N, C-alpha and C positions, 0 to 999 in steps of 0.2 A: 397786504398785511393779514387780512382776515383769512385768506386761503392758505398762507404760510403757517399761521397759528393753528388751523385745523389739521394741516399735515403733521405738525410737530406733535399735536395731541394724539394723532393716530399712530405715530411711530414711537410712542413712549407709553409707559404705564406709571400710575401715581400710587405711591404707598400711603400708609396712614399719616405719616409725617408731612405729606404734601410735596415731597421731593420726587421730581420726575426721574424715572430710570428707564434706560433704553430697553427695548424688547430683546430677548435672547436671540442670538444668530440661529438661523435655520441649520439643521444638521447637515443637509446636503445642498450645496449650491450647484448652479448650472454647470460649472466647470468640473465639479466633482461628479455629477451625473455622467458627463461625457467621458470621464476616466474610468467609470465602472465597466467591467467586461460584459459585453453583450453576446447573444447567441449568434448574431451575424458574424462577429469576429471569430467565434469558435468554429463556424462552418467553413471559414476561409483558411483555417489552420489545417494543412494537409496531414501533418503528423497525427494530430488529434482525430481527424476523421478516419484515416486509414487504420490507425491503432484501435479506435473504437469498433470499427467494422470487424477487424480480425478478432478482437476480444469477444465481441458479440457472437461470432461464429463458434468460437471455442466454447462459450457459455451455453449456446443452444445444443452443441454436441453433448455437453455434459448433462444437461437437463433431459435431453431426448435419448440418452444412452440406451435405455431399455427398448426404445423403438428402433433406433438405428443398428443396433447390434444384430448380427445374423446368427450367432451361436452363444451358448452359455460360456462366459469367460473363464469359468472354473472347471469345465468338463475336460477330463483327461482321456486322451485317445492315443496310447502309446503305439498303436499299429500305423499311424500316419504322422508320426513325429518327424519334424524337419521337412515337411512336404512344401514344395515350391508353390507360388501363387497359382490358383486354378479357379475354375467356375464356382466350385463349392466354397473354397477359402480364398478370398480375393487377394490377400497379402501373405498367404502361406500359413503354416503352423510353426510352433516353437518346438522346443526339445521334449515336451510332454504331450505334443499333439494338440495343444490349445490353440484356437483360432487367434491370430495376431490382431486382426482388424477389430474384433470384439473386445480383446483385452486393452487395445489402445483407446477405444472409445470410452470404456469405463474408466481408464486411467485418467481421463480429463476431470472426472469428479474428484478423484484423490488430490490432484495437483491444484485445482481451484479451491477445494475446501481448505487444504493446508495453507495455501498462500493467503486466502482471505482471513482465516482464523489468526494467523501470525501477524498480518498487518493490523487487524483490529486490537489484539491483545497488546502488541508492541506499542500501538498508538495510545491506548489507555494507560498503560504502565509508564511509558516514556513522557506523556504529557504531564501526568501527576508529578512525576519526579522532577521534570524540568521546571515546572511552575514553582515548586517549593525550592529547588536549588537556585533558581535565577532570582527569586524574590527575597529569600533569606540568605545573606552572605555567610553566616555561620554554618548553616545546613549545607550550603554549596560546597564548602571545603571537604566535608565528609563524603557527600554523594558523588562528587566528581572524581575523587580518588578511587572510589569503588568502580566508577564507569571507566576510568583510565586503565584500571587493572583488568576489567573485562575485555577492553578493546586492545590490550596488549597481545592477546592471543589471536591468531588468524581465525576467522569465523568458522571455517569448515573444521579446524582442528578442535576448537572449543565444542562445536556441536558433536563431533565424534566422541569426545571425552564424556559429554553429558549422556549421549546415547549408550555408551559403553556402561555406564553406571545404572541407567534406567531400564535398559533392554529394548529390543526392537518392537515398536508399536506406533501406530499413526499418531496417537495422543502424545506419546513421548517425543515424536518428531516435532510436533507443534510446540511443546514446551521448550525443547532445545533450541529451536530456531527463534522463538520469542525472546529467549534470554540473549541470544547472539544479537538480535536486531534492536533490542530496547536502548542500548547506549547511544545509538545513532539518533533516535528520536529524541532522546534527552538532550543531546547537544544542540539540535536544531531549535527546540522549544526554549531551552535555557538561553541561547543567544538572543532570541526575540525578546524574552522577558527582561534581560539585562538592559537591552536598548530602550525598552519602554519604561523601566523602573524610574528613571530620572526625568521623564517627560513632564510637561507643565500640568496637563490635565490630570496625571496621576498624583502629582504634588498637590493640586487643588483638591482632588477628592479625599486625599489623606488628611488635609487640613480641616475638611468638613466633617471629619470623624467617620468616614466610610471604613467598615471592617475589612480586615485583610482578606476574608473569604469572599466578600462581594467584590473587592477590588480585583482579585484574580479571576473570578468567574464572569463578572460584568464588563470590566474595563480592559483586561490584559488577554484573557483567553481568546476572545473573538479575533484579535490581531494575529494569533498563532494559527489560525485555521488554514490560511493559504499555503504557507510552507509546509504545514503538517500534511495536507492532502497530497502535495507533490511528493513528499518523502514516503507516504504510505504506498503510493503506486510503485515506487522503486523497491520498497520492501516487499511488496507482493511479488514482483518478478524474482527478486533474490530468493525469497522463500520457496517459490516453485522450483527454481534451479537448485536450491539447497536440499529440498526433499528428494529431488531426483539424484543428486550427488550422494546423499546418505544411503538411499536404496541401492544405488549402483555399487556402493562399497559393501553392501550387506549388513549395515547397521541401522537401516531405516525401517520402511514397512516390511512386514513379513513376507516371505517368498510367495505365499498363496494370494496376496493382495495384487489386483491388476494395476500396478503403478508403472509409470513410464521409466523410472529408475530401475525398478526390478526387471522389466523387460530388457533394457539396455545391458544390465548387468549379466543377464543370462545370455545375451546375444554375443557378447564379447568372446565367449568360449567357442562359438560356432561361426565366427565371422567369415571363415574361409569356405566352410561347407555350406552355410545357410546365410549369405549376406542380406537376404531380404528381411531378416529378423530385426535389423538395425534401422531400416529405412523409415518405416512409418512412425514408430514412437520418437525417433530422433527428429523428424520433421515437425511432428506436433509439439514437442518440447521447444524447438527453435521458434516456431511461429507464435506460441503463447508468450514466450519471454520477449520476443520482439514487439508484439502487440502491447504488452504492459509498458515497455520502455518508451515506445512511441507515444502512448497515452500520458506518460509522466512528463515527457518533453513538451507535448502539446499543451498540457494544462499549466505547466510552468510558463511557457510563452504567452498563454491566454491571460493568466493572472498578473503578469508583469507588465505595467503600462509602457515600460521602456521597449521591451521586446514586441509588445502588441502592435506597435506602430509599423513595424517592418513586415507584418503579415499581409 
């Protein structure tokens, strides 16, 4: 009896009125700890590992472009235009005599910069809009009609229209692709907020007088991080491909910028006479998009406890 009384006192707290109240439940139980994703599970995910290695390789190429490049990517040498691969020019030259290898290496900087900025800006704008729309039903009606109108246009068509109005520039490409990708982030965040809005802990916090700002930032936003990270990886890859598509069509980066899309756009005119122009930038673009998609799939499987058990 004495031991049980001491255990009861240890498992309870006493308020000023003398009424014993149970201690609050710990935030993480043992089962919850087992469900959290670990680094060992991530290393067993082949898609995540392969995609990360490929992406790391492309990132190193972009960072060390000045060291890896053998020629000035902007140097014009018309006397050796359309030269095949040789000892001096490993992958040949383009229609202006510029080294294709050096231009492709520097093109990694443009692609990764555009993709990273679009993913970051779309995540910021989409998260803010999705939180407001999902939490306030009246605001949701107006915001989602705007998002539906933006998504009614095919992404590349909307981006081309924006670029036609703003002009060819790398900064304008980032703005255009951010506008195209933001509605997709809004829908992901909004769906999570709507599912959490009626949860018991949200209702309890609201009854305790928690402000809407604190509710969104402290209790709802952390639950949006996992799907948001996965969505951002796919936006990254779509932005890299979108920048190449716009530059290929002639409405993206200016012709003098060493972009993969610009190189491919120039190579299509000489694909019969100089097929080597299309090989290296096309391979680099394919590997980058593949790496980002593998990373996105791997992160999704790693964060989802149902899919994590199959790894």
